[in-house]
C-alpha positions in Angstrom: 170.2 179.1 104.2 168.3 178.4 106.7 165.1 177.7 105.7 167.2 175.0 103.4 168.4 172.6 106.6 164.4 171.2 107.1 164.5 170.1 104.1 167.8 168.4 103.7 167.6 166.9 107.4 163.5 165.5 106.0 165.8 164.6 102.8 168.3 162.3 104.8 166.1 161.2 107.1 164.6 159.9 104.0 167.6 158.0 102.1 168.4 156.7 105.9 166.9 153.1 106.7 164.1 152.8 109.3 163.9 148.8 109.4 165.9 147.1 112.2 167.3 145.1 108.9 168.3 148.3 107.2 169.6 150.2 110.2 171.9 147.0 111.2 173.4 146.8 108.1 174.5 150.0 107.9 175.2 149.9 111.1 177.9 147.2 110.1 179.1 148.4 107.5 180.2 151.3 108.9 182.1 149.9 111.4 183.7 147.3 109.0 184.6 149.8 106.4 185.7 152.3 109.0 188.3 150.8 111.2 189.9 148.6 107.7 190.0 151.5 106.0 192.0 153.8 109.1 194.1 150.5 109.5 194.5 150.4 105.5 196.0 153.5 105.8 198.1 153.2 108.3 199.5 150.3 107.0 200.2 151.8 103.8 201.9 154.3 105.5 204.4 152.6 108.0 204.8 150.6 104.9 206.3 153.2 103.0 208.1 154.7 105.7 209.3 151.0 106.6 210.6 151.2 103.3 212.5 153.8 103.2 213.9 152.7 106.1 215.5 149.6 104.9 216.9 151.3 101.8 218.8 154.1 103.5 219.9 151.3 106.0 221.0 149.1 102.8 222.8 152.6 101.5 224.7 152.7 104.3 225.7 149.7 104.6 226.9 149.8 101.4 228.8 153.1 102.2 230.7 151.1 105.2 231.8 147.7 103.0 233.6 150.5 100.9 234.9 152.8 103.1 236.8 149.2 104.8 237.9 148.4 101.5 239.8 152.1 101.1 241.6 151.6 104.3 245.0 154.0 103.5 244.8 153.7 99.2 243.8 158.0 99.1 247.4 158.6 100.4 248.5 156.2 96.7 250.2 157.9 94.0 250.9 161.7 95.6 253.2 162.6 94.2 251.9 162.0 90.9 249.8 165.6 89.4 246.6 165.5 89.6 245.1 164.2 86.6 247.2 161.0 86.6 246.5 160.6 90.1 242.9 160.3 89.3 243.7 158.3 86.7 245.8 155.6 88.9 243.1 156.2 92.3 239.8 155.2 89.7 242.4 152.2 88.4 243.2 151.1 91.4 239.9 151.8 93.5 237.2 151.2 90.4 237.1 147.0 90.9 236.5 147.2 94.5 233.1 149.5 94.3 232.5 147.3 91.5 232.6 143.9 93.3 231.0 145.8 95.9 227.9 147.2 94.0 227.7 144.2 92.0 225.9 142.3 95.5 223.4 145.3 95.1 220.8 145.5 92.7 219.9 148.9 91.1 222.5 151.0 93.7 225.5 153.1 92.5 228.6 154.1 94.6 231.6 155.5 95.1 234.6 157.7 95.9 235.1 161.9 96.4 238.7 162.9 97.2 238.4 166.4 98.9 241.8 167.7 98.1 241.5 166.5 94.4 238.0 168.2 94.1 236.8 165.2 91.8 234.6 161.8 91.8 237.5 159.2 92.0 235.4 156.9 91.5 231.6 155.0 90.5 230.6 152.1 89.9 228.9 150.6 88.2 232.2 151.5 86.4 230.3 150.7 83.0 227.5 153.0 83.3 228.6 156.0 85.9 232.3 155.4 84.4 232.6 158.9 82.5 231.9 160.7 85.8 234.7 160.5 87.0 237.1 163.0 87.8 234.0 165.1 87.6 233.7 167.6 90.9 230.5 168.5 92.2 228.9 171.5 92.4 228.5 174.0 95.7 225.2 173.0 97.1 226.0 169.8 96.4 225.4 167.7 100.3 228.7 165.9 99.5 230.4 169.4 101.0 228.3 169.3 104.0 229.2 165.6 105.1 233.1 166.7 104.1 231.9 170.0 106.6 230.9 168.7 109.0 232.2 164.8 109.2 228.8 163.7 109.8 226.8 161.0 107.8 223.8 162.4 105.6 220.6 161.0 103.2 219.8 163.5 100.5 216.6 162.9 98.2 216.9 165.2 95.0 218.7 165.5 91.2 222.3 165.1 91.7 225.0 163.7 89.1 223.0 160.0 88.5 219.9 162.5 88.2 216.7 162.0 91.1 218.2 159.8 93.7 218.1 159.2 97.5 221.8 159.8 98.3 223.7 158.0 101.1 226.8 159.5 101.8 229.9 159.2 104.6 232.7 161.1 105.8 236.1 159.5 104.9 237.9 160.2 108.1 242.1 158.7 108.7 244.0 160.9 111.6 241.5 163.2 112.0 240.8 164.3 109.2 238.4 164.4 106.6 239.3 163.4 102.8 236.4 163.6 101.2 233.3 161.1 101.3 231.7 157.9 100.8 228.6 157.4 98.4 225.5 155.2 97.9 222.7 156.1 96.2 219.3 154.5 94.2 217.1 156.3 91.8 214.1 157.3 93.4 212.3 155.8 90.8 212.9 152.6 91.4 211.9 153.3 95.2 208.8 154.6 94.1 208.3 152.1 92.5 208.5 149.4 94.6 206.7 151.7 97.3 204.1 151.4 94.3 203.9 147.9 94.6 203.3 147.5 98.1 200.5 150.2 97.9 199.0 148.0 94.7 198.9 144.8 97.1 197.4 146.6 100.1 194.7 148.2 98.0 194.0 145.3 96.7 193.9 143.1 99.8 191.7 145.3 101.8 189.2 145.5 98.9 188.9 142.0 99.0 188.6 141.9 102.9 185.5 145.0 102.8 183.6 143.0 99.1 183.6 140.3 101.6 183.1 141.7 104.6 180.1 143.3 102.8 178.8 140.3 101.7 178.5 138.7 104.8 176.7 141.7 106.2 174.3 141.4 103.7 173.8 137.6 103.8 173.0 137.4 108.1 171.2 140.6 108.2 168.6 138.6 108.2 168.8 137.1 111.5 168.4 140.7 112.5 164.6 139.5 112.4 164.9 138.2 115.7 165.0 141.4 117.2 161.3 140.7 117.5 161.7 138.0 120.2 163.5 140.5 122.3 159.7 142.2 122.4 158.1 139.0 123.6 161.2 138.3 125.6 160.3 141.8 126.9 157.2 141.6 127.5 157.1 138.8 129.3 159.4 139.9 131.6 157.0 142.8 132.1 154.6 141.5 135.0 157.9 140.8 137.2 159.8 143.6 136.3 158.1 146.9 135.8 160.9 149.4 134.6 161.6 147.0 131.7 162.2 149.5 128.6 162.5 148.6 125.5 165.3 151.0 123.3 164.1 153.0 120.6 163.3 152.4 117.4 162.1 153.0 114.1 159.8 152.1 111.5 156.8 149.4 112.6 159.5 148.2 115.8 159.7 151.4 117.2 155.7 151.8 117.0 155.5 148.6 119.3 158.7 149.0 121.6 157.1 152.5 122.1 153.6 150.9 122.3 155.5 148.5 125.6 157.3 151.5 126.9 153.9 153.3 127.4 153.0 150.1 128.9 155.6 150.1 131.2 155.2 153.8 132.7 151.7 153.2 132.8 151.8 150.0 135.5 154.8 151.5 137.1 152.3 155.4 138.0 149.6 152.2 139.3 152.0 150.7 141.5 150.4 151.8 145.6 152.3 153.4 148.1 152.4 150.0 150.1 154.0 148.2 147.2 156.3 151.0 146.8 157.0 150.4 150.5 157.5 146.7 150.3 160.0 147.4 147.8 162.6 149.6 149.8 162.0 147.6 152.6 164.7 146.1 155.1 163.0 143.4 156.0 162.0 140.4 152.9 158.5 140.0 152.4 156.6 137.2 150.7 153.3 136.3 149.7 151.5 133.1 148.2 147.6 133.0 147.1 145.0 130.7 148.3 146.4 127.7 146.0 150.1 127.9 147.8 151.9 129.9 144.7 154.2 132.8 145.7 152.8 135.6 144.2 155.7 138.5 145.5 159.1 138.0 146.9 161.2 142.3 147.4 164.4 142.5 146.8 165.4 142.3 150.8 163.4 138.4 150.5 165.5 137.6 147.0 168.4 138.7 149.2 168.2 136.5 152.7 166.6 133.8 150.6 169.0 133.2 147.9 166.0 132.6 145.3 165.2 135.5 142.7 161.9 136.3 141.6 161.9 134.3 138.4 162.5 131.5 140.3 160.0 131.2 143.1 156.7 133.8 141.3 153.8 131.7 140.0 155.1 128.0 141.3 154.0 126.2 144.3 156.0 127.6 147.7 156.2 124.0 148.8 158.5 122.7 145.8 161.0 124.9 147.0 161.2 122.5 150.6 160.5 119.5 148.2 164.4 118.4 148.8 164.2 119.1 152.5 162.6 118.6 155.7 160.8 121.9 156.3 157.6 122.5 157.8 156.9 126.4 155.9 155.5 129.0 158.8 153.4 130.9 155.6 152.4 127.3 154.7 151.3 126.7 157.7 149.3 130.0 158.4 147.8 130.0 154.8 146.3 126.2 155.5 145.7 125.8 159.2 145.3 129.9 160.1 147.6 129.4 162.8 149.6 133.2 163.4 153.1 133.3 164.2 154.9 136.4 165.8 158.6 136.6 165.8 159.2 132.9 165.1 162.9 131.7 164.9 163.0 129.4 162.2 166.5 127.8 160.6 165.3 128.5 156.8 167.3 126.1 154.2 168.1 129.1 151.9 169.4 128.3 148.2 173.0 128.7 148.5 173.1 127.8 153.2 171.3 127.5 156.0 170.1 130.8 157.8 168.3 131.6 160.9 165.0 133.6 160.5 163.1 135.8 162.8 159.6 135.5 160.8 156.3 136.6 161.3 153.2 135.3 158.7 149.1 136.0 158.9 146.6 135.7 156.4 145.8 138.4 153.5 141.7 139.0 153.2 140.1 141.1 150.7 137.0 143.4 151.8 135.3 140.6 152.1 136.6 138.9 154.4 137.6 136.3 152.0 141.1 134.8 152.0 143.1 135.5 149.8 146.0 133.8 150.7 149.0 134.0 152.9 152.0 137.1 153.9 155.5 136.5 155.8 157.5 138.3 157.2 160.6 137.8 158.2 164.4 139.1 159.0 167.8 137.7 158.5 169.2 137.2 162.2 172.3 134.7 161.1 175.0 137.1 161.8 173.5 138.8 165.2 172.6 134.9 166.1 176.8 134.2 165.5 177.6 136.8 167.2 175.7 136.3 170.3 177.0 132.9 170.1 180.8 134.3 170.2 179.8 136.6 172.9 178.6 133.4 175.0 181.4 131.6 174.4 184.1 134.0 175.2 182.0 135.3 178.6 182.0 130.9 179.5 185.7 130.8 178.5 186.6 133.6 180.6 185.1 131.9 183.3 186.1 128.8 183.0 189.6 130.0 182.9 189.1 131.7 186.3 188.0 128.4 187.2 190.5 126.4 186.1 193.6 128.6 187.2 192.6 128.9 190.8 191.7 124.7 190.7 195.1 124.5 189.5 197.1 126.4 192.0 195.5 124.7 194.4 196.0 121.2 193.2 199.4 121.6 192.5 200.7 122.9 195.4 199.8 119.5 197.2 200.7 117.9 194.1 204.6 119.5 195.1 204.2 118.0 198.0 203.3 114.5 196.8 206.2 114.3 194.7 208.7 115.8 197.1 207.8 113.2 199.1 207.5 110.0 197.3 210.8 111.3 195.8 212.4 111.4 199.2 210.7 107.7 199.6 212.3 106.3 196.7 216.2 107.7 197.0 216.1 106.0 201.0 214.1 102.7 200.0 215.9 99.8 198.9 213.1 97.6 198.6 212.7 96.5 194.7 208.9 96.1 194.6 208.5 99.5 196.6 211.0 101.0 194.2 208.3 100.1 191.6 205.2 101.6 193.2 207.3 105.1 193.9 208.7 105.2 190.2 204.5 104.6 188.7 203.6 107.3 191.6 206.0 110.2 190.1 204.8 109.2 186.6 201.6 109.5 187.1 202.0 112.7 189.8 203.7 114.4 186.8 200.6 113.0 184.5 198.2 114.7 186.8 201.3 118.2 186.6 200.9 118.2 182.7 197.6 118.5 182.6 197.6 121.1 185.5 199.4 123.2 183.0 197.1 122.8 180.3 194.4 124.1 182.3 197.4 127.0 183.2 197.7 127.3 179.7 193.8 128.2 178.6 193.1 129.7 181.3 196.5 132.1 181.1 198.1 132.3 177.7 201.5 133.3 178.0 201.5 136.7 176.4 202.9 136.6 172.5 206.7 137.1 172.3 205.9 138.5 168.1 208.3 138.5 165.7 208.7 138.3 161.9 208.0 135.0 161.1 207.7 132.7 158.2 204.5 130.1 157.8 206.2 127.6 155.5 209.1 127.4 158.3 207.0 126.8 160.9 205.2 124.1 158.7 208.5 121.9 157.5 209.6 122.1 161.4 206.8 121.0 162.5 206.4 118.0 160.0 209.7 117.4 161.6 207.8 116.6 164.3 205.3 114.7 163.6 206.9 112.3 160.8 208.0 109.1 162.3 209.0 106.1 160.5 206.0 104.4 162.0 203.6 107.1 160.6 205.0 107.3 157.5 204.3 103.5 156.7 200.7 104.2 157.3 200.2 107.9 156.5 201.3 109.7 152.8 201.6 113.4 153.5 201.2 116.1 150.8 202.7 119.2 151.5 201.9 122.1 148.9 203.8 125.8 150.1 203.3 128.4 148.4 206.7 130.3 147.9 205.2 133.8 147.4 204.2 133.9 151.3 206.2 136.1 153.0 206.8 136.9 157.0 203.9 137.4 159.2 204.6 138.9 163.0 203.8 136.4 164.8 204.2 133.9 167.8 206.3 131.3 165.9 206.3 128.4 169.1 202.5 129.0 169.7 202.0 128.5 166.6 203.9 125.4 166.0 201.5 124.1 169.3 198.7 124.8 167.0 199.6 122.8 163.9 200.9 120.3 165.5 198.0 120.0 167.3 196.0 119.6 164.5 198.6 117.6 162.7 198.3 115.1 165.7 194.6 114.5 165.9 194.7 114.2 162.1 197.4 111.8 162.2 195.1 109.8 165.3 192.3 109.7 162.7 193.3 107.8 160.2 193.5 103.7 161.0 194.6 102.3 158.3 196.1 103.7 155.5 195.6 107.3 154.2 196.5 110.5 153.4 197.1 114.0 155.3 197.0 117.7 152.7 199.1 120.5 153.7 198.9 123.4 151.9 199.4 127.4 151.9 198.2 130.0 149.9 198.1 134.6 150.3 194.9 135.1 150.8 194.9 138.6 150.0 196.9 141.7 150.4 196.7 141.2 153.8 196.2 137.7 155.3 197.8 134.0 154.7 195.9 130.4 155.0 196.9 127.6 155.8 194.7 124.0 154.8 195.8 120.5 156.6 193.6 117.7 155.3 193.3 114.3 156.0 190.8 111.5 154.7 190.5 109.6 158.3 187.2 109.1 160.3 185.4 112.4 159.7 183.7 114.0 162.6 180.1 113.7 163.3 177.3 116.7 162.4 176.4 116.7 166.6 179.5 117.1 167.5 181.5 119.3 165.0 180.1 122.6 167.4 181.5 121.1 170.4 184.9 119.8 168.8 187.2 123.3 170.4 184.8 123.1 173.2 187.3 122.7 177.0 187.6 119.2 178.0 185.3 117.9 174.7 187.4 114.8 173.5 186.2 111.8 171.9 190.0 110.0 172.9 189.8 107.6 175.7 193.4 109.5 176.6 192.6 113.2 175.9 192.1 116.4 177.7 190.0 117.7 175.5 191.9 121.2 175.7 194.2 120.9 172.1 191.8 122.4 170.1 190.7 124.8 172.7 193.9 126.3 173.4 194.3 126.3 169.7 192.0 128.3 169.0 192.6 130.6 171.9 196.1 131.1 170.1 194.8 131.5 167.2 192.3 134.4 168.0 194.8 135.8 170.4 196.5 136.1 167.0 193.4 138.5 165.3 192.9 135.1 163.3 190.4 132.7 162.4 190.1 128.8 162.8 187.6 126.4 160.9 186.8 123.3 160.0 184.7 121.2 157.7 183.9 117.4 158.2 181.9 114.3 156.6 182.0 111.3 159.2 184.3 108.5 156.9 185.2 111.1 154.6 188.2 113.1 157.2 188.3 116.5 157.8 189.6 120.0 156.8 190.8 122.5 159.4 191.7 126.3 158.0 193.8 128.2 159.4 193.7 132.6 158.8 196.1 135.0 159.9 197.0 138.9 159.3 200.3 139.3 158.1 200.5 142.5 160.8 199.7 141.9 164.2 197.5 144.1 165.9 198.8 145.0 169.3 195.1 146.3 170.7 193.4 143.4 170.3 195.6 141.0 173.0 
């Protein structure tokens, strides 16, 4: 037996197609035929079951109608002998059963009296009236219905023949007086099921034939797989891991050759190339003409450019639209080496800060073959360093401002007190006006001092559950006035999904008021302010305030959060600095995007849960 297996296997292999087109046709036929046949089987099975359930429901509906029509008729003619009573009850009930069954084609129905042990009616009376007065056999399922008082559906040979019979007990005053039945010939049910099966088979057969025709007609397109091989061959110089799947026939021979070539090329890679592939620093090289010959994976990740975009193309084309002098091209054409040079590099999607070292590439004879650049991304490191330096400056500035504010406030309090005394004792109107001006200016200085103190020693937040939508609404009420609403349109889009967060509501309101007032003041004539909130993720929420005012120039964007920096003639330059400190104390972030004459957008991100340890 085992000796036959190799021959059988070889025979099967001969029967199976070896060309790409043949295999795809067979596969497509199997993929279409198998699910279609399974679905057809399930539809046929479920359809037959649904038909039987529909028949049962119809038959029980008939029995229910007969039960309602019966009422207390079984108590009539009690004084008559059995035969005469059966006849009288049949005369009374036969019209009822005939009328009800006439509405249901092919259905037979009737009453059975337990006391009389006889069929009282069997409709249609014209067909089955001869069964009236007959007792049912001992093995008839009607006895089971009258014994346990439960409905029953039975199939088999009974009084009428081979039928599906639905029976319910006749219950009156907690007594079972008999049972009601409604039945239909099994031949009728089988005929309907067969008709349904024929239709299903016909639809499936037509569908399969159409599918097979379309598969065979479209199989010629699979010849386009040759293009796949050509594409992979083109990618092979860029990615030596390129491999084609195993195939049979002539396509398989081509695929095997391509895969063997790929393996051979991978095995000939030098140790230096493997090191470059695994290096954490970016590496890029150019040839003597300035065309890119290699960029490693780290270089792709840092710059945003992939090999296909760079390899074989002049490196200078990358910077055609930007003003940038490439150090590696500088080294190639001018012979100037760079070591740990920090530059702002125009990446594909963003400007990044790099530390770059360059050198020329020479062969064994000392001839220049090109240039090499090794670079490290400093963007994140520089940002952390900037924040640390800013925090140190702010801390030092805060201590200085706290001392200055304290020293100024004491004499200022004395000045205010003495001026108030002079004002109370002064009668000269002109001098009273002078004292009023002095007190007003003292109050102005005191407000600035209070801002200095707020910046240097922010009050400890009183954190509780607050809703950002509610805080925004309250802030808008304070900002909106008749004059402002006449020239500024406020568009508010609040996310109703926002849950409460742990925060100091008053401090957040101070931040929002600062930003909203700045937005209003940036609009000279007519304009609009768009305010929105949203759920950023499961732990953070975001507020966005966008205006179409005068905007902020690029050279001052980095200064807007610095203390005392302001472009307003009467401003102190502390509003946004204090706002930033408040948001930072909440473990949040605040940043802006702006273009001159196009407006400014402030974005605030806040956590839902406040980390008390971060204060």
